[in-house]
C-alpha positions as CSV (number, residue, x, y, z in Angstrom):
1,M,0.0,0.0,0.0
2,F,1.1,3.6,-0.7
3,D,0.8,6.6,1.6
4,G,0.7,8.9,-1.3
5,Y,1.7,9.8,-4.8
6,I,3.7,12.4,-6.6
7,I,2.6,13.5,-10.1
8,C,5.9,14.2,-11.9
9,G,5.1,16.4,-14.8
10,T,5.9,19.3,-17.1
11,P,3.6,22.2,-18.0
12,R,0.6,21.4,-20.3
13,T,0.6,17.7,-19.8
14,G,-3.0,17.6,-18.4
15,S,-1.8,17.7,-14.8
16,T,-4.7,20.0,-13.7
17,L,-7.2,17.5,-15.3
18,L,-5.5,14.6,-13.5
19,C,-5.4,16.4,-10.1
20,K,-9.1,17.2,-10.4
21,L,-9.9,13.6,-11.3
22,L,-8.0,12.2,-8.4
23,A,-9.6,14.8,-6.0
24,S,-13.0,13.9,-7.3
25,T,-12.7,10.3,-6.0
26,K,-12.8,11.6,-2.4
27,T,-10.4,8.8,-1.5
28,A,-7.2,9.8,-3.4
29,G,-6.2,13.0,-1.7
30,D,-6.3,16.6,-3.1
31,P,-3.1,17.1,-5.1
32,H,-1.7,20.6,-5.9
33,S,1.6,22.2,-6.7
34,F,2.4,23.0,-3.0
35,Y,6.1,23.5,-3.8
36,R,5.8,25.8,-6.8
37,R,8.1,28.6,-5.6
38,Q,5.8,31.5,-6.6
39,D,2.8,29.9,-4.8
40,V,4.4,29.2,-1.4
41,L,3.4,32.4,0.3
42,E,-0.2,32.1,-1.0
43,W,-0.5,28.6,0.4
44,A,1.0,29.6,3.7
45,E,-1.5,32.4,4.0
46,E,-4.4,30.0,3.1
47,W,-3.2,27.6,5.8
48,Q,-2.9,30.5,8.3
49,L,0.7,29.8,9.1
50,P,2.6,32.3,11.2
51,D,4.3,35.1,9.3
52,R,7.5,33.8,7.7
53,D,9.5,36.7,9.3
54,T,8.5,35.6,12.8
55,M,10.0,32.1,12.4
56,S,13.4,30.6,11.5
57,E,13.7,29.2,8.0
58,L,13.7,25.6,9.4
59,D,10.7,26.2,11.6
60,F,8.8,27.6,8.6
61,N,9.8,24.7,6.4
62,V,8.6,22.2,9.0
63,A,5.3,24.0,9.5
64,Y,4.8,24.3,5.8
65,L,5.5,20.6,5.2
66,N,3.0,19.5,7.8
67,A,0.3,21.8,6.4
68,A,1.1,20.7,2.9
69,I,0.7,17.0,3.9
70,A,-2.7,17.8,5.5
71,A,-3.9,19.7,2.5
72,G,-2.6,17.1,0.1
73,K,-4.6,14.4,1.9
74,G,-7.8,16.4,1.7
75,G,-9.4,14.4,4.5
76,T,-8.4,11.1,2.9
77,G,-5.8,8.5,3.8
78,L,-3.6,9.4,0.7
79,F,-1.3,12.3,0.2
80,G,-1.1,13.9,-3.3
81,L,1.4,16.3,-4.8
82,R,1.9,17.7,-8.2
83,L,5.6,18.4,-8.9
84,M,7.2,20.0,-12.0
85,R,10.8,19.0,-12.7
86,E,11.9,22.5,-12.3
87,N,10.8,22.5,-8.7
88,L,12.3,19.1,-7.7
89,D,15.7,20.2,-6.7
90,E,14.4,23.0,-4.5
91,L,12.0,20.7,-2.7
92,S,14.8,18.2,-2.2
93,A,17.0,20.9,-0.7
94,I,14.2,22.0,1.7
95,L,13.7,18.4,2.8
96,D,17.4,18.0,3.2
97,R,17.4,20.8,5.8
98,I,14.5,19.1,7.6
99,F,15.9,15.6,7.4
100,P,19.6,16.0,7.1
101,K,22.1,13.3,6.1
102,L,19.7,11.1,4.1
103,P,21.5,9.6,1.0
104,S,19.2,10.6,-1.9
105,D,16.2,12.6,-3.2
106,R,14.1,9.5,-2.9
107,A,15.0,8.9,0.7
108,R,14.1,12.5,1.6
109,L,10.8,12.4,-0.3
110,E,9.8,9.1,1.3
111,K,10.9,10.3,4.8
112,A,8.6,13.3,4.3
113,F,5.6,11.6,2.6
114,G,5.9,7.9,3.2
115,R,5.5,5.2,0.6
116,I,5.1,7.0,-2.7
117,L,3.8,6.0,-6.1
118,Y,5.6,8.2,-8.6
119,I,3.4,9.0,-11.6
120,H,5.3,10.3,-14.7
121,L,2.9,12.4,-16.7
122,S,4.2,13.2,-20.1
123,R,3.0,14.3,-23.5
124,E,4.3,12.6,-26.7
125,D,3.5,15.6,-29.0
126,K,6.0,18.1,-27.7
127,L,5.1,20.6,-30.4
128,A,1.4,20.6,-29.3
129,Q,2.6,20.9,-25.7
130,A,4.8,23.9,-26.6
131,V,2.1,25.6,-28.6
132,S,-0.3,25.2,-25.7
133,L,2.2,26.7,-23.3
134,V,3.0,29.7,-25.4
135,K,-0.7,30.4,-26.0
136,A,-1.4,30.2,-22.3
137,E,1.5,32.5,-21.5
138,Q,0.4,35.0,-24.1
139,T,-3.4,35.0,-23.5
140,G,-3.2,34.6,-19.7
141,L,-5.8,31.9,-19.9
142,W,-4.6,28.5,-18.5
143,H,-7.7,26.4,-17.9
144,I,-11.4,26.4,-18.8
145,A,-14.3,24.2,-17.6
146,P,-16.1,21.9,-19.9
147,D,-18.9,24.5,-20.2
148,G,-16.3,27.1,-21.4
149,T,-16.2,29.0,-18.0
150,E,-12.7,30.3,-17.2
151,I,-11.1,28.4,-14.3
152,E,-7.6,29.9,-14.3
153,R,-6.6,33.2,-15.8
154,V,-3.4,34.9,-14.7
155,A,-3.4,38.0,-16.9
156,P,-5.9,40.2,-18.8
157,P,-7.1,38.8,-22.2
158,K,-4.6,39.3,-25.0
159,E,-4.6,38.0,-28.6
160,P,-2.0,35.3,-29.1
161,Q,0.8,35.9,-31.7
162,Y,2.6,33.2,-33.5
163,D,6.3,33.1,-32.6
164,F,8.4,30.4,-34.2
165,E,11.5,31.0,-32.1
166,R,9.6,31.1,-28.8
167,I,7.8,27.8,-29.7
168,R,11.1,26.2,-30.7
169,R,12.7,27.2,-27.4
170,E,9.8,25.7,-25.5
171,V,9.9,22.5,-27.5
172,A,13.6,22.1,-26.6
173,E,13.0,23.0,-22.9
174,L,10.1,20.6,-22.5
175,E,12.1,17.8,-24.1
176,T,15.0,18.6,-21.6
177,Y,12.7,18.6,-18.6
178,D,11.0,15.3,-19.6
179,A,14.4,13.7,-20.2
180,A,15.5,15.0,-16.8
181,W,12.7,13.2,-15.1
182,N,13.7,9.9,-16.7
183,I,17.4,10.5,-15.7
184,W,16.3,11.2,-12.2
185,F,14.0,8.1,-12.0
186,A,16.9,5.9,-13.1
187,A,19.3,7.5,-10.6
188,Q,16.9,7.1,-7.8
189,D,16.0,3.5,-8.8
190,I,12.4,4.5,-9.3
191,F,10.0,2.7,-11.7
192,P,7.2,5.2,-12.1
193,L,3.7,4.6,-13.3
194,R,3.7,6.0,-16.9
195,V,0.7,8.2,-17.8
196,D,0.6,10.0,-21.2
197,Y,-1.5,13.1,-21.9
198,E,-2.9,11.7,-25.1
199,R,-4.6,8.8,-23.4
200,L,-5.6,10.9,-20.4
201,A,-7.3,13.4,-22.6
202,A,-9.0,10.8,-24.8
203,N,-10.1,8.5,-21.9
204,P,-9.9,10.2,-18.5
205,A,-12.0,7.5,-16.8
206,A,-9.8,4.6,-17.9
207,T,-6.6,6.5,-16.9
208,L,-8.1,7.3,-13.5
209,L,-9.0,3.6,-13.1
210,D,-5.4,2.6,-13.8
211,I,-4.0,5.0,-11.2
212,C,-6.5,3.9,-8.6
213,K,-5.7,0.3,-9.2
214,A,-2.0,1.1,-8.8
215,L,-2.6,2.9,-5.6
216,G,-4.7,0.1,-4.3
217,I,-7.9,2.1,-3.9
218,R,-11.4,1.6,-5.3
219,A,-12.0,3.6,-8.5
220,P,-15.3,5.3,-9.1
221,D,-17.6,4.0,-11.9
222,A,-16.6,5.3,-15.3
223,K,-20.0,6.9,-15.7
224,D,-19.4,9.0,-12.6
225,V,-16.1,10.4,-13.8
226,S,-16.5,13.9,-15.1
227,P,-13.5,15.8,-16.3
228,G,-13.2,19.2,-14.6
229,V,-11.3,20.9,-17.3
230,A,-11.6,21.1,-21.1
231,K,-9.0,21.3,-23.9
232,L,-7.9,24.8,-25.0
233,S,-6.6,23.6,-28.3
234,D,-8.4,25.3,-31.2
235,D,-7.9,26.3,-34.8
236,T,-5.2,28.7,-33.8
237,S,-3.3,25.9,-32.2
238,L,-3.5,23.8,-35.4
239,D,-2.5,26.8,-37.5
240,W,0.5,27.5,-35.4
241,M,1.6,23.8,-35.6
242,R,1.2,23.9,-39.4
243,R,3.2,27.1,-39.7
244,Y,5.9,25.8,-37.4
245,H,6.4,22.7,-39.5
246,L,6.7,24.9,-42.6
247,D,9.1,27.3,-40.9
248,A,11.2,24.5,-39.5
249,T,11.9,23.2,-43.0
250,V,13.2,26.5,-44.3
């Protein structure tokens, strides 16, 4: 049996969809990006932790870890965490200060969170992933509900502009981060559960069933699984991909 799981991802791989699916089971925790650097103070405020300036760094890290574990469990017996590769090293450094002298990242993570199922969430079509990321960054819109309602907007609406070089850089960076996860899994002797975006998007209920089975918990009936987010891919996305392929051959 596992005490929790870590969704090991990169941006625009369907991690928000997967987090919402797992939370909807009411038995598989409530995973979020608790260790995304820019969100730490917001989480600390939501959890009503003492002001960071009134505590030592170690005391804050311990209080934050305990609050994150409680939040990630969401009243269930399982802890859930979403972790991007770019935040892994910083989380490991924080845990190293709390649990010094442990021999590896895996040892630190499992000292903090218990027996962990590592879920590697990746997207085979890196161009589509990069286009999705660039569009979200430009428009400020990151997620919508199935009915079209905006779920997450981080900037005022703005028309997206095709940018070959920016997309090319994002493709390379996403490939690097995905490879870095695989290098890390091998170094830590971890055999993750592999989940790909394409199957998750096409059949969320079947993907959720596989994960629940791996975690050793009962999955909801497929008819009761309702995705909480919808795809943002549209004609603009397809046009950008077509133009990118043309420009890449010049």
